N, C-alpha and C positions, 0 to 999 in steps of 0.2 A: 660506720662511715665518720670521718672527722667533720666537724663543723667549726668554721673560723669566723670570728666576728670582729667589728669595729664599730666606732661611732662616726657620725658626719654631721657637722654643723650646716644648717641650711636656713633659708628664709622662713621655714615653718617650724624651726626648732630642731633640737638634736634628733638625728635618726639613727636607729639601731640596724646594722647591716650584718647579715650573717650569710654565709655560703658553705656548700659542701662541694664534694668532687663534681657533682652534676650540675651545679649552678647556684643562683641566688635563691636562698630558701625563705629569708625574711628580710623585709624593709619596713620597720615599724617606728612610730612615734615614741619619744621616750616618756611622753604623757598621754594620757588618752585610755579608751576603754579596752584597747587591745595591746597594750604594752605588754612585753614579754620579758620575763627575767632571764637573764643569761644562764644558761644551763652549766652545771659544775663541770662537764666534759668539753665544753666548747673551748677553743684556743684563740686567744687574742693575737691576731696578726693583721696589722693594717695594710701590709703590702698585697696581700690577696685580694683586697678589696679597692685597689686603686682605680681600676677600670670603671667600677660602679660609681665610684665618688666622682670621677672625671665626667662621667655621662650625666650625673645629677647636677653638677655644676653647669654644664652646658644646657641642660633641660631649664634650670631656674634663670640662667641668662637669656632664654629665648632662642638659643642656637640649636637645639636638638628636640625633635618631635617624635622620634621613633627610638626607644632604647634598643640596644644590641647586646644583650647579655643573656646568657643561658639561664632558664629559670628551672627551680626545683621545689615548687610548693608541695606540701604534703595535705591531703584532704581526702574526703570521700570522692566517689566517682562523679557524683552530681556537683560538688563544690568545683572539682577540676573542669567540669563542663562550663560551669558558670564563669570561672576565672578565665577559661580559654576565650569565651565571647567577650570578656572585659577588654581583652587585648585588640580585639577588632574595631572597637569604638574609635572613630578617627580623632586625632589631636584637635582640641578646641570645639568638639561637639559633644553633646550629652544624648542620653536615651533614658528610658524608664525601665524599672523592674518588669513591667508588664510586657515591654517589646522584647526584653531578653527571654522571658518565659515563652514568648510566641516563637521566637527563634529556635529555642530548645523543643518546641513541639507540645508544650502543655500550657495553654492559655489561663490555667487555674494555678499555675505555680509562682505567681508574683512574690507571695510571702516568703516561699522557700528561696527564691532568687535573692531577696532581700536579705535573708538569713546567711546565704552562702557569700554574698557580697560584703556582709559585715565581718566574716572570718577571713577574708582576703589576707594572707600573711606577707604580700609583697606589695605594699601601697605605692602609689605613684607610677612605678613601672607596670604594674598591673593595674590599669587606672580606674579603680573603683569609685574614684571622686567623680567620674563623668555619667554616673548613674544618679537620676534625680526622680522625684516623685511624679506620677502621671499628671499632676496639676501643674508640674513645672517649677515646683518649689524644691529647695534644697532640703533633703531628710537625711537623717543618720550619716555619721562619718566618724570612724575610729579616731582621727585627728581632730576632731571637733568641726563644727559648721563654718567657723571663720577660716579654718584651714581649707576646707572643701571650696569655699567660695574663692579664696585666694588662688588656688591651683586653676579653677575654672576661668577666673578672670585672666590669669597669666597666659593661660593657653589661648583664650579668645583674642587677647591683645596681640599676641605674637602671630597667631594665625591670620589675623586681619592684615598684619604687615606683609606676610608672605603672599597674601592673595593679591595685593595692590600691584599692577603691572609696571 
């Protein structure tokens, strides 16, 4: 399966975007603990990622709350289940690792949820930034805690405007 990639400048730095025939497979920060080197067989093709870029721009402008792109992450069954739960966290809201573990039916799995959350290959679109510690503190984020805070603040600010009658 061919993978196409490009970069996108954003308010949180340069993002690496990659997709295959099934959908978006990677959206990663160029710097951070989960940056991904471009694979030798990947093909640079910016036009294939125009739709993703347009949606990211609308998101950062506060004009888009729900992404509409096909997703194609690779992971274990447990990781895929966690990442699926992340897509259900409403824009501008946060939840905890423990709450996701309870949703998945295992109240003891918060650390495993945290590990899966940390391996999310599609940042922002699969909103792992919306998961915080049970104490309400920001904890761990592949793009760094300042980026996590920026994304949460962006969403809460624009969500507040959307709720005003």
